[in-house]
C-alpha positions in Angstrom: 26.6 -20.0 6.7 30.4 -20.1 8.0 32.4 -18.0 5.3 34.6 -20.2 3.0 38.2 -18.7 2.6 40.6 -19.9 -0.2 44.3 -20.0 0.4 46.9 -18.6 -2.5 50.4 -19.9 -2.8 52.3 -17.6 -4.6 56.0 -19.0 -5.3 58.2 -16.3 -7.0 61.6 -15.7 -7.9 62.9 -13.6 -4.8 60.5 -14.9 -2.7 57.7 -17.1 -1.4 54.0 -15.9 0.1 50.5 -17.4 1.0 47.6 -14.9 1.1 44.1 -15.9 2.3 41.2 -14.1 0.3 37.4 -14.4 1.5 34.6 -15.4 -0.7 34.5 -11.4 -1.8 38.1 -11.8 -3.2 39.0 -9.7 -0.7 43.1 -10.4 1.4 42.9 -11.0 4.9 46.0 -12.4 6.0 49.4 -12.7 4.3 52.6 -14.2 4.9 56.3 -14.3 2.9 59.4 -15.4 3.3 62.5 -14.8 1.2 65.3 -17.3 -0.1 68.5 -17.7 -1.1 69.4 -16.6 -4.8 72.3 -18.4 -5.9 74.8 -17.0 -8.7 77.7 -20.0 -9.6 79.1 -17.9 -12.1 78.1 -14.7 -14.1 74.9 -15.1 -16.0 73.6 -18.1 -13.7 71.2 -17.9 -11.4 69.8 -20.8 -9.3 67.7 -21.9 -5.9 68.0 -24.9 -3.9 64.4 -26.9 -4.6 64.2 -27.4 -0.8 64.3 -23.7 0.2 61.4 -23.5 -2.5 59.6 -25.8 -1.0 60.6 -25.2 2.9 59.5 -21.3 2.5 56.3 -22.7 0.6 55.3 -25.0 3.7 56.0 -22.2 6.3 53.6 -19.4 4.6 51.2 -21.8 4.3 51.1 -23.2 8.2 51.5 -19.1 9.2 48.9 -17.9 7.1 46.2 -20.4 7.5 46.2 -20.9 11.3 42.8 -19.9 12.5 41.1 -20.4 9.3 39.1 -22.8 8.1 40.4 -23.0 4.3 38.4 -24.2 1.5 40.8 -24.7 -1.5 44.4 -24.0 -2.4 45.4 -22.2 -5.6 49.1 -22.6 -6.7 50.8 -19.4 -8.8 54.6 -19.7 -9.3 57.7 -18.3 -11.0 57.5 -19.8 -14.8 60.0 -21.5 -16.8 62.3 -22.9 -13.8 63.5 -26.3 -13.5 63.2 -29.1 -11.4 64.5 -32.7 -12.0 63.9 -35.0 -8.7 63.8 -38.7 -8.0 59.9 -40.0 -8.6 60.5 -42.1 -5.3 62.8 -39.9 -3.0 61.7 -36.3 -3.8 65.4 -35.8 -3.6 66.1 -33.0 -6.6 68.8 -34.1 -8.5 70.4 -30.5 -8.9 69.8 -26.7 -8.3 66.8 -25.4 -10.0 67.6 -23.6 -12.8 65.4 -19.7 -12.5 64.1 -18.9 -15.7 66.6 -15.7 -15.5 69.5 -17.9 -16.1 71.6 -17.6 -19.1 74.2 -20.8 -19.1 72.1 -22.0 -22.1 72.2 -19.2 -24.4 75.2 -21.5 -26.5 72.7 -24.2 -27.1 70.6 -21.9 -28.3 72.6 -20.7 -30.8 73.1 -23.8 -32.2 69.3 -25.0 -32.4 69.4 -21.2 -34.6 72.2 -22.8 -36.5 70.4 -25.8 -37.1 67.7 -24.4 -38.2 65.1 -25.4 -35.7 64.2 -21.6 -34.6 61.0 -21.8 -37.2 60.1 -25.2 -35.7 60.1 -24.0 -32.5 58.3 -21.1 -32.9 55.4 -22.8 -35.0 55.0 -25.4 -32.5 55.5 -23.3 -29.1 54.9 -19.9 -30.0 58.5 -19.2 -28.1 61.5 -17.6 -29.6 64.6 -20.0 -29.1 65.9 -18.3 -25.5 67.8 -19.6 -22.8 64.4 -17.9 -20.8 62.8 -21.1 -21.3 62.6 -24.6 -19.5 63.9 -27.2 -22.4 67.5 -26.1 -22.8 67.7 -26.0 -18.9 66.3 -29.1 -18.7 68.6 -30.3 -21.5 71.8 -29.0 -19.7 70.6 -31.1 -16.3 70.4 -34.3 -18.3 74.1 -33.8 -20.3 76.1 -32.1 -17.4 74.7 -33.8 -14.0 76.4 -37.2 -13.7 74.2 -39.7 -14.4 71.0 -38.3 -14.9 70.3 -39.3 -18.3 70.8 -42.9 -17.8 68.3 -42.3 -14.8 65.8 -40.6 -16.6 65.8 -43.0 -19.8 65.5 -45.7 -16.6 62.0 -44.0 -15.3 63.6 -43.1 -12.4 63.3 -39.2 -12.2 60.4 -36.6 -13.1 60.7 -33.4 -14.8 58.8 -30.3 -13.7 58.6 -26.7 -13.5 58.0 -24.8 -10.1 54.3 -25.6 -9.6 54.7 -29.2 -10.6 57.6 -29.6 -7.8 55.5 -28.1 -5.6 52.5 -30.1 -6.1 54.0 -33.4 -5.9 55.4 -32.7 -2.2 52.1 -31.2 -1.2 50.0 -34.6 -2.3 52.7 -36.7 -0.9 54.0 -37.7 -4.3 50.9 -38.9 -5.2 50.2 -36.1 -8.1 53.0 -35.3 -11.1 51.3 -32.5 -13.3 50.9 -29.0 -14.5 48.6 -26.7 -16.1 48.7 -25.4 -20.0 49.9 -22.1 -18.8 53.0 -23.0 -17.3 53.3 -26.2 -20.0 53.0 -23.6 -22.7 56.6 -22.1 -21.2 58.3 -25.2 -21.6 59.4 -25.4 -25.6 58.1 -28.8 -25.0 54.4 -28.2 -25.5 52.7 -27.8 -28.7 50.2 -25.0 -28.2 47.7 -25.4 -31.0 47.1 -29.2 -30.4 47.7 -28.7 -26.7 49.7 -31.6 -26.3 53.8 -32.2 -25.5 55.5 -33.2 -28.6 57.1 -36.0 -29.8 59.7 -33.7 -32.2 60.2 -31.8 -29.3 60.9 -34.2 -26.9 63.8 -35.5 -29.0 65.2 -32.9 -30.0 66.2 -31.9 -26.3 66.6 -35.6 -25.5 63.6 -35.5 -22.7 62.1 -39.0 -22.1 58.4 -38.7 -22.1 58.4 -40.7 -18.6 59.6 -37.5 -17.2 56.7 -35.3 -18.3 53.9 -34.2 -16.0 50.0 -34.4 -17.2 48.6 -31.1 -18.3 45.2 -30.2 -17.0 43.4 -26.8 -17.3 44.4 -24.1 -14.4 41.2 -24.3 -12.3 40.9 -28.1 -12.0 41.0 -29.8 -8.5 44.8 -31.9 -8.6 44.4 -33.9 -5.4 44.5 -33.3 -2.1 47.1 -31.5 0.9 49.0 -34.8 2.3 48.1 -35.6 5.8 51.1 -34.1 7.9 51.1 -30.7 6.5 49.0 -27.2 6.8 46.0 -27.4 5.5 46.0 -31.2 5.2 43.0 -32.6 3.8 42.3 -29.6 1.4 42.3 -29.9 -2.1 44.7 -28.0 -4.2 42.4 -26.4 -6.6 44.4 -24.2 -9.0 47.5 -23.9 -10.7 49.0 -21.5 -13.1 52.0 -19.5 -13.9 52.2 -16.4 -12.2 51.5 -14.0 -15.4 48.5 -15.9 -16.6 47.5 -15.8 -12.9 47.9 -12.1 -12.8 45.9 -11.7 -16.1 43.1 -13.8 -14.9 43.5 -12.1 -11.3 43.1 -8.7 -13.5 40.1 -10.1 -15.2 41.1 -9.9 -18.5 38.6 -12.5 -19.8 38.1 -10.5 -23.2 40.1 -10.2 -26.2 42.0 -7.2 -26.8 42.5 -6.4 -22.9 46.3 -6.4 -21.5 48.1 -6.0 -17.9 51.4 -5.6 -16.9 53.1 -7.1 -13.7 55.8 -5.1 -12.1 57.4 -7.8 -10.3 61.3 -9.5 -10.6 60.6 -8.6 -14.2 58.0 -7.1 -15.8 55.1 -9.0 -17.6 52.9 -7.4 -20.4 50.7 -10.0 -21.9 47.1 -9.5 -23.9 44.1 -11.6 -24.2 43.9 -12.6 -28.0 40.9 -14.7 -27.5 40.8 -18.4 -29.8 43.5 -16.6 -32.7 47.3 -17.1 -32.1 48.9 -14.3 -33.2 52.4 -14.5 -34.6 54.5 -11.8 -33.4 57.5 -10.3 -36.0 59.2 -7.9 -32.9 60.0 -10.4 -30.6 56.8 -10.8 -28.7 55.8 -14.8 -27.9 52.5 -16.3 -27.9 51.4 -18.5 -25.0 48.4 -20.3 -23.3 46.1 -17.9 -20.8 44.9 -19.5 -17.2 41.9 -21.3 -18.1 38.8 -23.1 -16.6 38.4 -25.4 -19.3 40.5 -27.5 -21.8 40.1 -24.6 -23.8 42.2 -21.9 -22.8 42.6 -18.8 -24.7 45.6 -17.5 -26.7 48.1 -15.0 -25.2 50.3 -12.7 -26.6 53.5 -11.4 -24.4 56.7 -9.8 -24.1 59.1 -9.9 -21.0 61.5 -7.9 -19.4 63.9 -9.9 -17.6 65.0 -7.1 -15.0 62.8 -4.4 -13.0 62.0 -4.3 -9.5 65.3 -6.5 -9.5 67.1 -3.2 -10.4 65.8 -1.8 -7.3 67.2 -4.4 -4.9 70.0 -4.0 -7.0 70.1 -0.2 -5.6 69.6 -1.4 -2.3 71.6 -4.5 -2.2 74.2 -4.1 -4.3 75.3 -0.4 -4.4 73.8 1.2 -1.1 71.9 4.0 -2.6 69.1 3.3 -1.0 67.8 1.7 2.3 64.2 0.6 1.3 62.8 -0.2 -1.7 60.2 2.2 -1.5 62.4 5.1 -0.6 63.2 5.3 -4.4 59.9 7.1 -5.1 60.9 9.8 -2.6 64.3 10.2 -3.9 63.3 10.3 -7.8 60.3 13.1 -6.7 63.0 15.3 -5.2 64.7 16.0 -9.0 63.0 17.1 -12.0 64.6 14.8 -14.4 67.8 12.6 -14.4 70.1 14.9 -15.8 70.4 13.2 -18.8 71.0 9.9 -17.5 69.8 6.6 -18.3 70.0 3.2 -17.0 69.5 0.0 -19.5 69.4 -2.8 -17.1 70.5 -6.0 -18.9 71.9 -7.7 -16.4 71.3 -11.3 -18.0 70.6 -9.5 -21.5 67.4 -8.1 -23.0 64.5 -9.7 -23.0 61.3 -8.8 -25.7 61.6 -7.0 -28.2 65.4 -7.6 -29.0 66.2 -11.3 -27.4 69.6 -9.9 -27.0 71.4 -12.2 -24.6 74.7 -10.9 -25.2 73.6 -7.3 -24.5 74.9 -6.0 -20.8 73.9 -3.7 -18.3 74.9 0.2 -18.7 74.5 3.5 -17.2 75.0 6.5 -19.7 74.8 10.3 -20.3 76.7 10.5 -16.9 77.6 14.4 -16.4 79.1 15.9 -13.2 75.7 17.0 -11.9 74.4 13.8 -12.0 73.8 12.7 -7.9 72.2 9.7 -6.1 68.8 10.7 -6.7 69.2 11.1 -10.4 70.5 7.5 -10.8 67.1 6.1 -8.3 64.9 8.1 -10.9 66.8 6.7 -14.0 66.7 3.3 -12.5 62.7 3.5 -12.2 62.5 5.5 -15.7 64.0 2.7 -17.7 61.2 0.1 -15.9 59.1 2.1 -18.0 61.0 2.7 -21.0 61.3 -0.8 -21.4 57.1 -1.3 -20.6 56.9 1.0 -23.8 59.0 -1.3 -26.2 57.0 -4.0 -25.4 53.6 -1.8 -25.9 55.0 -0.1 -29.0 55.7 -3.6 -30.5 52.7 -5.2 -29.4 50.9 -2.5 -31.2 52.9 -3.0 -34.7 52.2 -6.3 -34.2 48.2 -6.3 -34.0 48.1 -3.4 -36.4 45.8 -1.3 -34.0 46.7 1.0 -30.5 46.4 -0.3 -27.3 44.1 2.2 -25.3 45.1 1.4 -22.2 47.0 -1.5 -19.5 46.0 -2.7 -16.4 48.9 -2.8 -14.0 49.8 -5.2 -10.5 52.6 -6.1 -9.0 55.0 -4.7 -6.3 56.1 -1.8 -7.7 53.0 -1.0 -9.2 52.6 0.9 -5.9 55.4 3.5 -6.6 53.5 6.7 -7.7 56.0 8.1 -9.2 56.4 5.4 -11.3 52.9 4.8 -12.7 52.6 8.6 -13.3 55.8 8.6 -15.6 54.6 5.3 -17.2 51.6 6.4 -18.0 53.4 9.7 -19.4 55.9 7.4 -21.5 52.9 5.1 -23.1 50.7 8.3 -23.3 47.9 6.0 -22.5 46.0 5.4 -19.1 47.5 3.2 -16.4 44.6 1.2 -14.2 45.8 0.3 -10.5 43.3 -1.9 -8.8 42.8 -2.1 -5.3 44.0 -5.5 -4.8 47.6 -5.4 -6.5 48.3 -8.7 -5.5 46.5 -10.0 -8.7 48.9 -13.3 -9.5 47.6 -14.4 -5.9 44.4 -13.2 -6.5 44.2 -14.7 -9.8 45.2 -18.2 -8.4 42.2 -17.5 -5.8 39.8 -17.0 -8.2 40.5 -20.2 -10.1 40.6 -22.3 -7.2 37.5 -20.6 -6.2 35.7 -21.7 -9.4 36.9 -25.1 -9.7 35.6 -25.8 -6.2 32.1 -23.9 -6.4 33.1 -21.1 -4.2 32.5 -18.7 -7.2 29.7 -19.3 -9.8 31.2 -18.3 -12.9 33.9 -15.5 -14.2 30.9 -13.5 -14.3 30.8 -12.9 -10.4 34.1 -12.5 -9.9 35.3 -9.1 -8.7 31.8 -7.3 -9.3 33.0 -4.4 -6.7 36.5 -4.1 -7.9 37.8 -0.6 -8.1 40.9 1.1 -9.9 43.1 4.4 -9.8 43.7 5.3 -13.0 46.9 7.5 -14.6 46.6 9.9 -17.0 49.0 11.3 -19.1 50.1 15.0 -18.9 53.7 15.1 -20.6 53.7 17.0 -23.7 54.7 14.8 -26.9 57.7 16.8 -27.8 59.2 16.0 -24.5 57.5 12.0 -24.5 59.6 11.8 -27.8 62.5 13.3 -26.9 62.9 11.1 -23.8 62.2 8.5 -25.7 64.6 8.8 -28.7 67.4 8.9 -25.4 66.1 5.4 -24.4 66.4 4.0 -27.6 70.4 5.3 -28.1 71.3 4.0 -25.0 69.9 0.7 -25.7 72.1 0.6 -28.3 74.9 1.2 -26.2 74.1 -1.5 -24.1 74.3 -3.8 -27.0 77.6 -2.4 -28.8 79.7 -5.6 -29.2 
């Protein structure tokens, strides 16, 4: 029998990748393209939707050459908003990225008008510019002629998965999955449908909205003339839920953290939607049926992006990998802390007005100390999420599974275990976002029999904490003081 291969399209915030997986879940080829980040003014972040599409087509073509692809799975940056013409496919405006803070004032207005409780009850989300609805509302209100065209049924809305799916199927399929729909602030996660009241609040015509399907679902086939033409697109999932699936966190209580542009800590809570009192959100997991599990999630806006900032804006390092050797060249940060609140702070603070700072500087602080403080700041932010999650649950978390680019940084993983006081498990295949999409696509096309057959031989490296408790508490107390300074008005 010839081998079957699955192509995972992982459309991220700073780049797009295609990874080919074999029937055993092993990656056999990868292609990647970066694309331009657009910053029209402070706090604004945009992408050209055509860049998202063109880089996707490029990596699909490069990765798939010479392979007989049986299925395609899509994982995507979540919350990012695209509006396009349903006939021509032309976007009406740039994609407004999940990091963008332009709608912070809209969110303040919603809270002032008393919508916060309703929105949380229906969607499980905090009222924040992070999510899609206010971004869509901004486009409808601020791009000339768009609201009128939307009312006439001429325009479609979607997160990035929907835009790619529509284009890859030649305009035949306008759909999304539960995991992406649950991030829009327009979807009722308890009834599992678009919510009429929320559409009215944000002024969104129902005709713009995509059909919602399970993540493991044959959405359609790649259109003729495109790379992988005729291959079924058999999975769609938001990148973090795809990573949760790729880590095989199928059971209640299992936790994973992805270190990407941001950090995203997710716990599978089974069929129980957990209400958070500490800034976490409730969302839906990637699913193989119409009854997705619930997830408790905390989000850090700036993680790997901080290392890119050191490289691209400050010139302190020439490659991201260099950060590890520099961090290890000093024994501590010499008292320095970095709070990377470039676009405000996410969970558990949800402070859109906070801004990034470097504090604790003395004459002895050098480049290596700053780089080490940057990596440590990522671990501190993850600590905040884990601590909040434990308090919401009323129970301790035994450890976390990790993935994403920065999880390959040995210093960061050891410091993460130390500052959490918990085991940190890193799988041999760290690209679990793409792996999750491959698992889902394989399940919906019969390549994999069931979830029990996934990753049977998967291995993991475990980092165990070794820091003394007194030192750990001292460092955490310093972090808390630094966060207060970043939030000072």
